[in-house]
C-alpha angles and dihedrals in degrees: 000000000000119000113216118229116241116258118270091250092058097054117108111251115236094247089060098038111105092213093057091043093053092046093048092048091052093049094048094046092047092050091048092048093049090048092051091049092048091047093049094047095045092049092047092051091048092051093049091050092049090053093048095251106112119184094249132118099224089112089071088078093054121097111272096215097198130097126238114213097208126030133163092198127050112280140158132169093261091066123093132273087248090059091049090051090053089051090054091048091050092049090050093049093047095051092041096050091044092048093047092051097050095037091055095053095040091048091048094053093042089050090052090047089052088058094045119124088223106099095210095049092047093050093047089053090047091051091050091051097046094044094054097038093054099046121078113248092235091058090047091053090051090051093052096042105038097025101043119012098037089050094058118116120274122266095267090056098041120161106248117214131180113281086048100277125167121202121193143130089288091061138256117321114193138174110265135186117239122201120242125209091281093044097097089056091055091046089053092052091045092051091047091049092053093047095046093046092051092049092047091049093053096042096047093044092051090049091052091050092050100041103026091227120132106251096174089229095167098051092042094051092046091049091052090047090056104034099050095051089046089055088050090050091053091046088052088055092246094290109087092142143005129220116249108205119194114240128192109244119171111317098346145028121271126205131014123071120307123208108193122225088244092056092044094049092047093047094047092044095049091043098051094039095050093039090063090060093041089053090059090046091054092044091054092047093051092047089051091065110097115252090228089067091056093044091050091051091050091047089057089058098251114158118241093259092056092043088056098042100038104033114017105037098046090053094041091055090067088064098033103053100071096053089038089061090057092052092051091051091048091052092051093049093043089059086080087077086074086092089076094060099038103259107140107222131148099297095041093051090045090056092050089048090055091053093047101040100027093225104127100160099048091045094048090048089052092049093048093046091049094051089046092051092048091049094047093048092048094047091043094055093046092045089055089053090045091056091051095055097045122105115264109225119210 
């Protein structure tokens, strides 16, 4: 059956057709928006050039001229603004990675304690969670810095701990290994040993699961983990590093590794604050595991430790990973509060750079782009892991 087209006189003209009107409205509004953005950006660039502050990054090659109290890479005031920015990035990464590591483990154990059948342990965990969740992080940093680390004894009366470690108002000085000329060779063998042992463990375990034959995956992987680094030690002539011990000279300790009070307060504050939220994330993930899974594991005769590690935790991770990503990102961004207690990380050094170079917009763009890159990389890595642990539906 053929449907006849309506006569030409009965067709809707374009200026009355809703489809054409919507399309025209979108096109006009898009053109106006692009024009406004172009106008704003071009005027802003013109104003900055008139005032002698062009939106370029040539200033990064100029001498910074300001000191940085704590740096994990070589730096002095004669170096460039770009070098100072890399120091700030390194300081941010160090405190973020350290905080993420300790906050994860502390949050995990506090979450388990919150689910404990022991009334006292459960209430202590609850008090820890509620205390840290209901206090602003800035206040918590002030408590740790001005109430704890600044109140430590002076250098002459340092608290001596095994190691040796020395704790005082100047920070924590601890014995630290320093690489020799052959140290990188030993590090290469050590890294290779860890990688090969992990690969051997996974391959041999999968083969045992598929074939049922005993592949001795655990002894083989442990042997590789020991033998390969020993070969590296021999190749490094038995001296891949030397031990740098802090020694009191004059009014302060020399040598070893120094952790400043600012770094310690920031790390402890970020760790305890974030751990309170991570504890609730782990608690929710564990409670999401069906009780039948736990009862079945107990019926098989598995001890509580194996029930937790082999049955509960692997299934809880499928629920835990997504909110855990948000907590890691929050910890990284919250590290910018270090400015208030004197730890010079990315944002603090960016602010000093603005005062010294007078380039607020380029510096803020760099800082925002850096935090964005860190967040995207962190979430990308964890999302890859999250996809690997999810159930595969068929």
